[in-house]
N, C-alpha and C positions, 0 to 999 in steps of 0.2 A: 322276097329277098332271102338269101340263105340264112341270115341272122335269125329270122322268125322260127326256123326249125331247130335251133340250138338253144339249150338252157342258158339263161343269162350268166350263170357262174362260169360256163365254158367259154362264152364270148369274152368275159372279163379276163380269163387266163390268156386267151389268144391275143387280145389287144395289148396286154401287159408285156408281151415279148417283142412287140414291134418297135422300131426306132422312134425316138421322140419326135423327129421332124415329120414323120408320116402321120402322126395322130391328128393334128389340126385338120388335115384334108379328110380324114375318115369321119370326123365330127359332122361334116356337111352331107354325108351319104344317108344318114338315117337318124331319127330321133333317139332310137335305142343306143346307137353308138355315142351320140352326143351326151346322153344321160349317164352312160357308164364312165366315159372318159372324164366327165365333169365331177365325179365323186371324189372327195378328199382321199378316200381309201385307195383309189386308183394310183395316186401319186406314190404312196407307200409301197404298193405292190409292184409298180413299174421299177422303182429303185431296187427292191429286193431281188428281182430277176436280173437286173442289170449287173448286180454284183458277180454274176457267174461269168461275165465276159468283159474284162476291163480293157479300156484303151490306154495308150501310153503317150506321154510327152517327154521328149528328151530335150534338155535345154543346155546349150553350150554358151559360155561367156566368150563372145567373139571379138569384142573390142572394149578397151578401157581407155578413158581419158582422165584428165584432172577433175572433171565435173560429172561425167556421165559414164554409164556402163551399158553395153548392148548385149542382149540375149538373142541367140538364133534358135528358134523352136522348130522341132520336127514332131509332127503329130501322126499317130498311127491308130486307125479305128479298128478295135477288136482284132489285133493281129493274132494269127495262130501261134506264132513263135515270137514272144516279146523280146527275147534276148537277141534273136537274129534281126529284128526290126531295129533294135538299138545299135547293133553293129553296122547295119546299113546306114543309119543316120551318122554314125561316127565316120564311116568311109566318105559319105557325101560332104560332111563338114571339113574333113581333111583336104579334100580335093576341090572344094567350092562348087560341087555339083548342085544343080537346081532340081534334078529329077531323081527321086529315090524310089525303089520298088515299093508298091502299095502305099505310096504317099504322093501328094500333089506338089506342093512347094513349101519351103521353109518360111516361117513367119518371123519377122524381126521386130523386137521391142526394145526401146531405149528408155533408161531411167536415170534419175539423178542419184549420185552417190558413187561409191567405188565397188559395190557388190550388191547383187540381187539374189535373194534366196527364194526358191520355189517350194511351196508347201502343198501337199495333197490332202484332200479331205475324205477320200474314198467315196465321193459323190461327184456331182457334175462339175462344180467349180473348183479351181485352184486359187492359190493366193500368192502374189508376188510381194515381197517385202524388201525395200531398199533402206538406206540409212534414214531417209526422210519421209518415205511414202509407203502406203499399203494399198494394194489393188486386188480386186477380184478379177479372175480371168475365166471366161467361158470358152473352152477349147472347141466346143461343137460349133458355135457361131463365130468364134474368134473375135470376141468383143472384150473390152477391158473397162472396169468401173473403178474410179478412184474412191477410196474410203475416207471417212473423216479422220482428221489428225487428232491425236490425243492432246489434251490441255496440260498434261504433266510435263514438267521441265526436266524430269529425270530420264536418263537413257536406259531402256530395258536391257538386261543382260541376256535374256532368253525370250524368244517369241515362238509360239506354236499356233496351229490352226487345225480345226477339225469340224466334223459334222455330227450332230445328234439326231439319229433317225427317229427316235420316239417323239421328239418335239419339232422336227423339221427345222432345225436351226444350225447355221454355221456360227462358229465362235473363233475369234482371234484372242489369244491370251498373251499379255506382255508381263513376264515375271521379272522381278528385281532382286538382285543379290544384296546381302546374303539371304538364303532361304530360311535358315534356322536361327531362333526358334519360331519367329513370326515371318511368314512369307507374305510379301506385298505384291499384288498383281492388279492388272487392269483387264477388263473384258469388254470386247465389242461384239454384240450379238446381232446377227443378221437372220431374221425370221422369214420363212416362206408363208405368206398369207394369201387370202383371196379364195374365191370359189368360182364354180362354173368355168373351169379351165383358165380363168384369168388370174394366174398365180403371179404375185409380184413380191419383191423383197422389201422388208421393213427394217431399216437400219437404226439401231438404238444408239444413244451417246455412249462414249466410253464410261465404264463404271469401275471405280477404285474399290478394292477389297483387301482384307487381311484374313489369313487363316493360320491356325496353329500348325506348325510343321516340325515335329520333333525328330526329324531325320536329317542326317548330313548328306545332302544330295550332291552328286557330281555336278560341277559347273558346266556340263556339256548340254547342248540342245536336247530336249526330250524328244521322244517319238510318239506319233499318234497312231492309234489302232482302235477301231470299233467304238468310238465315242469316249476314249480315255487317252490321257497323256501319261507316259511312263518315263521314269528315271531309274538309274542304279544309285546306290549309296556308296559313300566313301568307307574305307577301312573294312568293315564287315559287310560282305556283299548281300544286298537286299534289293527288291524291286518295289518302288513306290509308285502308286497310280494316283491320278487326279481326274475325277469325273467331270467331264464337260457339262453334263446335265446338272449335277448337284453342286459342282464347284467346290469339292472337298477332297482332301488327301486320305489315302489308306494304303496299307501294305498288301502286296500280292504274293501268294505262295510262289517261291521260285522253282526252277527245274532242279533235278537232283544234282547237277554239276556244281551248283553253288556250294553245296555241303561237301561234295566229294573232292572238289578242286578249289578250295578257298583262296589259294595263292595265284590262280590264273587271272587273266584280264578279261572282264566280261563287257560286252557291248550289246545294245538293243537296236532293233530296227523294226519299223512298221511298214509292211508291204501288203497291198491288196486287202487291207482290213485285218490282217493277222499280225500278232506280236511274235517276234523272233528274238532269241537270245543266242549270241555268238560267244562261245567259250574258246578263248585264244590261249594256247600253250606256247609260250615263247621259247621253251627249251627244245622242243622237237624239231622245227616248229610245225603247228597244225591248228586247225580250228574245227570245232564241232558246232553244228547248228541245231537248235531246239525250237520247236513251234508250240505255242500255247494252244492246246487242243480242247480245253474245257473252259467254261465260264469262270472268271475270277481266279484263274491259275489253278483250277482243280485238277488239270491233267496236262502233262507235257510230253511231247514226242520228239525223240532225236531223229532228224531227217537226213543229215549229211555229216560225213567226216572227211575233211579235205587236208591232205598233206601239203605243206608249203615249203618243204626243204629245197625244191628246185625253183620255187617262185621268188622267195625272199633272198636277196643277195647279201644280206648281213643280219646281225642280231638286232631285233626290235623288242625291247622289254614291254612296251605297251602296244595295243592293237593298231597296226599300221594299214588297215584295210577299210574301204567303204563298200558296203554291200548295196548293189543297185537292184538286183532281181533274184528271186529264189523260186525255182520250179522243182517238180519232183525229180527231174533228171538233170537240171542245169542250175548253176549259180553264176551270175554275172557280177564280178567284183573288180575293184580298182585298188591296186597297191599305190599308196600315196607318196612314198619317198624311195626312189623316183616314181613319178606318176605313170602307171601302165595299166592297160585294160586286160583282164583275164576272164576266161570262161571255163568253168569246171563242168566236165561231163561225168555224171555219176556212173553211167553204164560202162564207161571205159576206165573210170577212176583216174582221170587225166585232166590236167590243167593246161589250157592252150593260151599262149601269150599273143594278144592282138596289137601289141606295140605301144608306143609312147603316146601320152595325151598331155599336151602342154596347156590346155585350157580347162576350166572347171566344167565338169559334167554333173547335171542334176537330172535324176530319173524319177518321174511321177506317174501315178496311175489315176485315171478318172473313169466315171461311168457315163453311160447315156442318160439323158434327162429331159424334162419337159420345161425347163426354165429358160429365161432369157434376161440379159442385162439391159 
């Protein structure tokens, strides 16, 4: 067999690039394949290479009633152009099409409550959170798992979700306001355990904690990127990080725009495992986008500057935009009031309006994986 003529480390690399659904079949071809794929290290390596080609899920709130909310999901596996895939999903949603280019059929999910939020982990699973329930969603196999309910009677003000690659754990964090000076929160840990390719999820009970938080955090939902949760502070702009692994707060060195433009409005977003800062100048109006390029905020790179004079039809003192996707040449964003979808082309320095959006759009990234619910 060809595998005997190649060094094991070469075979390991080749297998780690293959789709997760293919690997169980390859385990049956040879003892060598089975041994390599069964190694715990292989799970880490497969995830690391999967980060180079994200798949996307676009979720539209298609129906609301007094008791339930319905999401219509469009999934695209490793699209070459994620922004174009999102626009295809938008066109299909508007016209009730069931066939979308590079996509099979939309998936419909219904939940209790009046809103469902979709959280990305930059790993295989996503998290759906409604008023009453928490779910893991596997977009590869299109399966949903309901998670344990918290025993706390308090309603969390902020919820976040992420993945810790070093420990192979998903975590859901429920934060309670006020944050300062003591931040109270609950953690649900979902660990990937098992061996010999029989990976399964071990779900721990909710755990209540308290941590010193000497920062006046904005009461907005934080963003997740690369195993950390991030906020901006009130008054004097700073970035505060919360380590999902250590479950502790710390300050992150901000990009230069925080010091140069302290009166601007700053917003954070986590996309494909990267942390981005949006510097919004309401007077021009315009926005600059910065990406954290080094560990722990050691380096920042300004990637885009977008003029918004023709896009915003009135004065907005605070940031009126939701960023859905950032690429080297494209930025997909949504003006919230009124709700419209726009795409910025860096090569042309042009913003194109793709029309009104009357329903909520949530844009999430996920990777290929070896897990199942």
